N, C-alpha and C positions, 0 to 999 in steps of 0.2 A: 410795191415792188417785191418780187420774189427773189431773195438773195441766195438761198441755199435750200436744197432738197435732200432728204435721206429716205430711202425706201428700197423696195425689191425690184431688181431689174427683171422686167417681163420679157422684152425682146430687144434685139439690136440689129440694125441694117444700116451700115454707114451711109449718110451721116446722121441717121435718125435712131433714137432709142425711146423705149417706153418704160417709164418708172412708176411703180405703184406706191403711192404714199398714203397709207391708211385707207385704202379703198378708192383713192382718186388716181386715175392714170394720167400722167403728164407726158405729152409728146415733146421731146427735146432734141434739138440739133446740137451735135458736138463735133469738134475737130477730131481728126484721126488720131492725134496724139493722146486724146482722152480714151478713144476706143481701144487702143493698144493695151490699156490698163484695166479694162472692164472684166469683171468676173463672169462666170457662166450665168445664164438666165436663172433666176432664183436666188442669186447672191445679193447681199446688201451693198448699196452704193450711196455715197454722199457726193453731191456735186455743187460747186459754186455756180450760180446761175445769173443770167442777164436777160431781162424781159425787153425785147425789142418791139416797139409799137409802131406799126405803119397804118396807113389809111385803110388798107384792105386786110390786114391780119395782125395778130399779136403772136410773135414767135419767141419761144423760150430756148435760150442757148445754155448749154451746160459745159463745165470745165473741171478738170481734175484738180487744178490748183488755183489759188487766188491770184497768183502771178499771171497765169494764162488768161484769166478773165480780165485782169487789169490791162494786159497787152491788147486783148480784143477791144476793150473800151477805148483805148488810146487810138487804135487803128481806125475805128469807125469815125473818129473825129477828123481824120485826114481827108482833105478835099478829094473827092473822086473814089474813095474807098468805102464801099458799103459792107453790110454784114456778111454777105456771101463771099466777097473777096477777102475779108478779114479771116473768115473760117478757112478759106483755101490757103492763106498764108500760114496759119497755125497748123494746118494739115500737112503742108509741104515741107516745113522745117520746124525745128524746136525753137522755143523762145530764145535760147542762148545762141543758136545759129542765126536767127533773125537779128539779134543784137549785134553780133559780130559783123553781119552784112552792113548794117546801118553805120556802125562805128568806123568800119574800114572803107565805107563808100563803095561797097561791092554791088554795084547796080546789075552787073551781068548775072549774078546768082538769083537776084530778085526777079529778073525778067524771065527766068526759066519757069517760074510759077505760073499756073494757068490764069489767064485774064489780066496779067500785069504787063503793060507795055513799058517802054523806056521812060516816058514822061512820068508815069505813075511811080515807077521805081525810084526815079530821081527825087520826086516829091516826098516819098516815104523816107528816104535818107535824110533829106533836109528837115522835115517836120518832126521825125521821130527821134532825132539825135539828142535833143534837149529833154525829151520826155522819158527816155530809158532809165535815167538815174532815179526817177521817182516811183518806178514800178516795184511793188513788193515781191520779195522772194518767199515762197511758202511751199511747204511739203504737200504732196497730193493728198486728197481726202477720200480717195476711192477705197472704202473699207478701212478697217483698222489693223488688218492682218495681211500677210503676204497674199497678193492677188492670184487667184486661180487662173489657169489657162482658159482662154475663151473656147467655146464650143465651135467645132468646124461647121461651116455653113454647108447646106446641101450641095450648092454649086459655087465653090469659092471663086472660080475664075469669073463667072458672070457677076457675082456680087462685087468683086474688085473692080470690074469694068464699070458697073453702075455707080459705084462710089466715086470713081474718077470723073465720070460724066457729071455727077452732081456737084463736083468741085469746079467745073468749068472747062474740062477737057472735051474736045470733040470726040464723038463715039469712035471714029476710026483711030484717032490718036490714042485714046484710052485702051482700045483693044490691042493696038500694036505694043503699047508699053507693058500691058499685062502678059501678052503672049511671049515677050522677050524674057520674062522671069518665071513663066508658068511652072517649069520643072524644079524651081528652087525652093518652093514652099507649098504647104497644103492648106493653111488657113487663109481666108480672104484678107484678114488684117495684115498678115505677113507679106502677101502678094502686093498689097497696096503700098506698104512701106518700101519694099524692094523697087517697085515701079517708080515711086517718087524719088528715091535715092538715085536711081538711074538718070533721072532728068537733071540732077544737080551735078553730074559728072562732066 
């Protein structure tokens, strides 16, 4: 099991990033919450990782903190919640926002996330309520210094739309969400965050 990786960030295109660890390039999927804290390509990154083994692929997921990874691992144990949906949940809200939704029984906020219907949201509230107390709280591991601002993508609007589509939004819906906040930010990461926040209002 690969539990943690430290290396040079080669490239990033939500939800994928490429990390060079002593000459070996690891392709990693990460929630948008982790992407917001990534340095510029060339910077050093440390990620907590989870290797997800399927019949057709081995997928490596990376997280800025141990608590995010623990929440991801708890989520994929919930019936009907796969790795892609767990990544969408962590991308759509912070771990503390998710905890609040579960503890308050706020099904309505969970249903606003892509791919989550009412039954799944209700199941999340029931099954996750008892597990939240056992999740660790840990500081992010991305770098050891203040994180540098991410480099602007060549086309932040299309990058933001692509990221939302990869999280489960339909292309037309992703385009509409990004268009609504297009003038409010320049970086794709910021556009994605604003678009996701708008869905929770």
